[in-house]
N, C-alpha and C positions, 0 to 999 in steps of 0.2 A: 313376683310379677315380671313380665318380659322386659319392662323398662328399667328394672333394677339389675339386670343380668349384664355382665361384660359382653363386649361385642363378639368374642369368640363363642360364648354360649348362645347368644341370640342367633349367630350364624348357624348353629347346630339344631335350632328348633325345627320341627316339622313345618313344611311349607305348603301353603294352599295353592291350588291352581283350579281354573274354571271347570275343567273337564272332570274333576273329582267332586266339585261342590255343586255344580248345576243339577246333576242327577238327584242329589239328596233333596234339594228344593222342590223339584218336579215331583218326586216321590212324595213328599210332605203335602202336596196339593197346590203348590204355586204354578202358575203359568209359565213363568220365565225367571231367570235369575242372573245376576252379574257379580263381578268380584272386583275390588279396587284396593290397592296398596295405599296405606295412609302415612304421611299426608299425601294427598293427591295433587297432581300438577296445577290445577287452578283453584286450590284452596284458598290462597290469599285473594284472588279476585272475588270468589264468591263471598268470602268474609266481609270484604269491603262493600259489597252490594247489599248484604243483609244488614250491616251496621248502618248504611245509608238509608235503607228502607225504614228502620226503626227510628232513626233521628229525624226522618221527615214526618213522623207521626202517622205512618201508613198502617199501623197495626191496630189502631183504634183502642178499644178497651181490652184487648188481649194482652194484658200486663205480663203474663207468664212468658211471653216472647222476649220481654225486655229484661229478664233477670240477669244480674251481672255477679261476677266473683268479687272476692274481698278486694281485689286490685282493679276492679272496675271493668273488666273485660266482659263483654257479652257472652253469656253461657253457650249460646247457639251458634256463635260465629264460626267456630272451628271444633271439629271433633276432640282434638287434643286438649281443648280447655277443660271440660268435665272428665275426659277419659284419656290421660296422658299414656296409658298403657296400650291403647289400641293401635294395631299395626296393619289391621285389614277390616274391610266392610263388605260383607255378603248382603247384596241388595236384591230382594225378592219382589216380583210383581204378580199380582192376582187380578186377572181380568174379571170385571163385573158387567161386561157388555151383555145385553139380552135383546131377544127378538121382540121388542116392544116398540111403540111409537116414541118419537122424540118429542121434546117440548115445543120445537118449532114447527110441528105438523099440526093440521087442523085437529081440534079437539071437541068433544061434546060440550054443549053450553054449560055455564055455571060450574065448571070444574076447576080444581087447583092443580098445582104441579109439585110433586115431591121429587127431590133429586134422585136420580137413577140409583146411585150408590146406597140409598137408604130403603130401597125396596126389599131388601134381603130377608130371606126366611129359611128354615130347615124343617125337614119332616122327621118327626120322632118315629120310634120303632112301631108305635101303635097307630101310625098314620096321621097323627095330629100334626098340623103345621104350627110352628112357633116362630116369632120374630127372631132374627139373628143380628148380631153386631159384628161387623167385620173386625173390630179391635180384638174380640175375644177369639173369633175363628182363626184369624191370622196369628195371633200370639201362640196358640197351640201349635201352629205349623212351624213357626220360628223355633219354638222349644224343641220340636222334633229334629229339626236341622241341627240345633246345637248338641242334642243328645247323640245324634249320629256321629257328629265330629268328635265328641269326646270318646265314644266307643272306638274310633279309629286312631285318634292321636293322644288320648290320655288327658292329663289335667292341663288346663289353660284357662285364662280369664276370658269371659265373654258376657255380653249384655245384648238382649234383644228388645226392639222397640216397634210399635205400630202406632204412629201418630201421637205417642205419649211421652217421648223422651227428648232430651235437649240436643236433637240432631236435626239437620235440614235434609230430610229423606230425598227430596227431589235433586238437590245438588249431588248427593252421593249416587244416586241412580244415573244421572248423566255421566258422572266420572266413571261409572262401572260399565258404560256402553249400553244401558238399557234404552237409550233415546236421547232426545234433546229437549231443552226447555223451549216451548213454543211461545209466540207472541202473546198468547192468553196466559202465560205463566205455568201452564201444566206441562208435565213430562209427556212427550209424544213418542211412542215406540213406532218404528216404521212399518210394522206388520200388525201390531195389536192395538194401535191407536193410543188414545188417552183415557179410556174408560178403564182405569186400573187402580188397585190399592198398592201401596208400597209398604214393605216391612224391611227393617234393617237388623242384621246381626253384626255387632262389633266383636273382634277377636283380637287376642294378643299374639296370634300366630302371623308371621310374615307371609308375603305372596311370593311365589316363584318369579324370578325375573322373566321378562318376555322371551328371551332366548331359550328358557328352560320350559316354559308352559305357555299355554294360549290365553292370553289376556287381551281382549279386543280394546282397540283404542276408542276413546269417546266418539260418538258419531257427530257428524257436521250438522249444522242447522239446516233444515230442509223447509222451512216456512217460506223462503223466497220472498216475492213481492206481495204474497197473499196478506190481506188484512181483514178477512171476513169477521174474525172474532172481535176485533176492535170496533168495527161498524155495527156489529150486531148487539153489543152490549147495551141494554136499555138505560143503564144508570151511569154510563161513561166510567166505570171502575177501571177499565183499561186505559190509562191516561196516556200511554204511549206504548209501542211495541215492547213486550217483555217486562212492562211495568204496571203493577196492580196496586190501586189504592183500596185496601180492604174496607175502609170506612164507607166506600160507595158500593161495594160488592153485595148483591143480593144474598149470596151465600152467608156472608158475615151478618148482614142485617136481619135475616130470618132465623138464625141459629145462635151466633155468639152475642149479639147486641140485644140488650133487654130493655132499653129505654124507648122514648118517643122517637119515631123516624120522621125525618124531615119530609114535608109534603112533596117536594119535587122528586124525592126518591121513591116515596110511596107510589107516585104516579108511573114510575119506571118499573116498578115491581110486578106489574101486571098480575098474573094469577099464581105467581110463585109463592108457596106457603111454607116450604122447607128446602132451603138450598136452591141452586140454579144450575141448569145444564146448557144454557144457551151457547156460551162461547165454545163448548165441546160439540154441541149438536150441530153447529154450522162449520166445523172444521173438516176439510176434505180428507184428512187423514183417518177419520172415522167412518168414512163411507163403506169401506170394505173390510173393516176390522172384524175378525171372527166373533161369533156369539159364543160366550162362555158357557160351559156345562159344569156347574159347581153345586153339588148337592146341599151344601151349607149356606149357600148365598144365592138361592133362586128366588124369583120374583113373587111378591105377594100382589096378586092381581088387583086387590081392592085399593092398592096404593098407586096404581097407574091411572092418571087423570082422576083423582078422587072427587067425588061430588062435595061441593062446598057445604051443602046443608047436612050431609053426613058428618063432616068434620065439626060444623057448628053445633050439631046436636049432641055432641059428647059432654057429659059432665067430667069432673076430674077423675072419678073412679073409672069411668069408661075409657077416658084417655089413657090411664095407668094400664088398664087391661089390653087395650089395642097396641100399646107401644112400649110396654115394659120389655126390656131386652133388645129394643130397636134403636138405631141411631137418632130416630125421630124424637125420642123422649128428651134429647138434649135442648130442644127449643123450649121445653116447659109447657105446662097447660096454659098459662096466661100468654106466653109468647106464641104459641100456636093460635090462640084466639085473636091476638093482635094480627098476626099474618093473614088469617082468614078474613078478618075484618077488612084489610087492605084489598085483598083479592075480591070481596064482595063489592067494594067500592069501585073497583076497576071493571067488574062484570057488566055494569050498567043495568042491572035487574033490580028493580025496585021492591020485588018481593023479599029481598033480604033486609029491608028497613026494619021489621019488628025485632030481629035478632040484634041489630046494631043499636037500636033504641034501648034495648034491655041491658046492653054493655056499656052505654054511653056515660054512665056515672060510675064506672068501676074505679076501685081504688087504685088499681095499677095504672100509673101514669102513661105508660106505653100503649096499653089497650084502650084507655080512655081517648087518647089523641087519635089513635087510628079509627076508632068507631066514629068520632065526630067528623073527621076528615071524610070518611066513607059516606056518611050521611049527606053531607053537603055535595059530594060528587054525585050521588043519586038524586039529588034535587030535593032534599029535606033539610034546608038550612035551619029551620026553626028548631030542629032536634040536635043540631050540630055545633051551635055556637056556645061560647062560654070558656071558662079557664081551662087551659090544657094541663 
């Protein structure tokens, strides 16, 4: 491994530069890529921020973010904690922006909202459209970048991740010059906006010094005085600029969290049934971001403003058929019913009461609480009271 080598040997290792790495990422199917030497300049600052966020209880039930080493260090606070051999990070950006309406635009009545990133599908050779999951799609692309580097530089240590490893991709992306962390805590690229997936490839290869190669400096924060994302968040999950309380975030509540949702948060969830795009949809940096053309991540039209009765009419087998291979499956069948119940309550349409009454005695506590809340919201308190 590189970290076991004497200095002279490490100095002789092949060195990465952006001009050689970026074309490999573009060829693999990514929209953009950056490169950063490890440890990067603001690593200590970012580690402290992450640790403070965890200590503040902002991660909710996402216990995997709290994993620590034997000596008590948070696994994710610094790349070198789990990967002491890593000397560079290639950070890849894949745009998922599409020419579809935003969640903040007028929508047909009695429809829900599924986050834009989860609309993805691919077309098989026989013309059949299948759900696609960005984790799998981008992991193949990361593997392709790694294979190209091995073909060029020979043997070295590397690990690739797409939302699944003990790294904070957003911090690495900012350090690699792909954008800045916005007040909504999303990475914002100055040309591509924030509708993008991030993938990281860690390597044991060093990076050329700036005087030897073109390594862009991190971009300055360009949010300025704008606070549209903070003002638009209906559950006040953005507790301050650049600070997110995940326990109040609709994305967390509809996907990661499996229990009963607090009534005041259900009120704010509106029609969101899987994830939330509001803080990105109001961001000025997304107004002119280009639409992506990605054959493996194109839009499933039925998931854009989906009808609530279509979602409610699915049994578990149909849910699996519609969402197997899709990010939406992560919510789970009962989780989706809970979210749909909330959206029905917020719709104001009494015609949804029969569905809600049918689910009001569900064994699942989260679903039961949501349906009873929704029935009361629709003016059917006699069917909504009882033990939650």
